[in-house]
N, C-alpha and C positions, 0 to 999 in steps of 0.2 A: 396589537391585534385590534380589530374593528370594535370589539366589545370593551375596549379600554384596559384590558388586562396587560400588565407589564411582566414579562418573564424574567427569571433570574439570569444573570450574565452567563454566557457560553464561552468556552475556550475553543479556539480554532487552531489547527496545525495544517499548513499547506504542504501536502506530500508531493504533488506533481502539478505543473501548469503547462499547458500548451495552447495552441490556437483554438482547438475544438472543445477540449474539456479539461477539467482539473480534478484532482483527487484531494479531498480535504477531510481530515478527522475532526469531528465536532464532539466536545464533551459538554453535556448538559446535566443539571442536577434535578431537573423535573421534566416531564414529557407531556406537555399539553397537546391537544389535538393538532396534528400536522405541524408542530412547532418548528422543526428543522426546515421543512419545505417553505414555510411562511417566512422564516428568517432569510433564506436565500432569495425568495421572490421579492422581498423588500429592497434588495439591492440589484434587482434586475437579472437574477440568475435562476436557472431551473435545475431541480434535482432530478437526475436520471435514475439513479440507483441509491438505495439507502440500506445499510446493513447495521444491525444492532450487534455490538461486541460485548457489552456488559450491562447488567442491571444491578445497580448498587455495587456491592462487593462480590457479586456472583458473575464470574466470567463465563461467557457462553462457550460451548464446546465447538471449536473451529473445525472439527472433523466431520460434523454433521452436515449433510447436504440440505439445501433449501427444502423445507417442508418436513424434514425428519425431526425426531425428538428423542429424548431419553428421559428416564425417570430420575428425579433428584435423589441424591444420597441422603441418608438419615441426617448427616451433618448439615447438608444444604437446607433440608426441610426445617431443622431447628434454627438455623441462621435466619431463614425467612420469617419464622414465627416471632423472633426477637425484634425484627423490623427496625 
C-alpha cells in the first residue's frame, strides 16, 4: 500500500478464466481498506464484483439476497464475543 503497510499473505484459487473475465476465490485473514481491489490493481486487473462468503468462522447465509440480513443466533453472538 502507499502508506507502507504490508498485508498478510492471501490464498487465491482460480475458478474460471476466459478472455473477458475470471472468477477467483480469495482468502484473506485481515481486511484492510479495499485490500482485495488493491491487490488486483497491483497486477493490472480490475475487480468487477466482490462477494464476502465468510467472516472468521462465521459462514454467511448464501440464501440471503443482496441487501438482506438476518439476526444472529445466540450461538453466533457468543462466538463473536469470544473473538
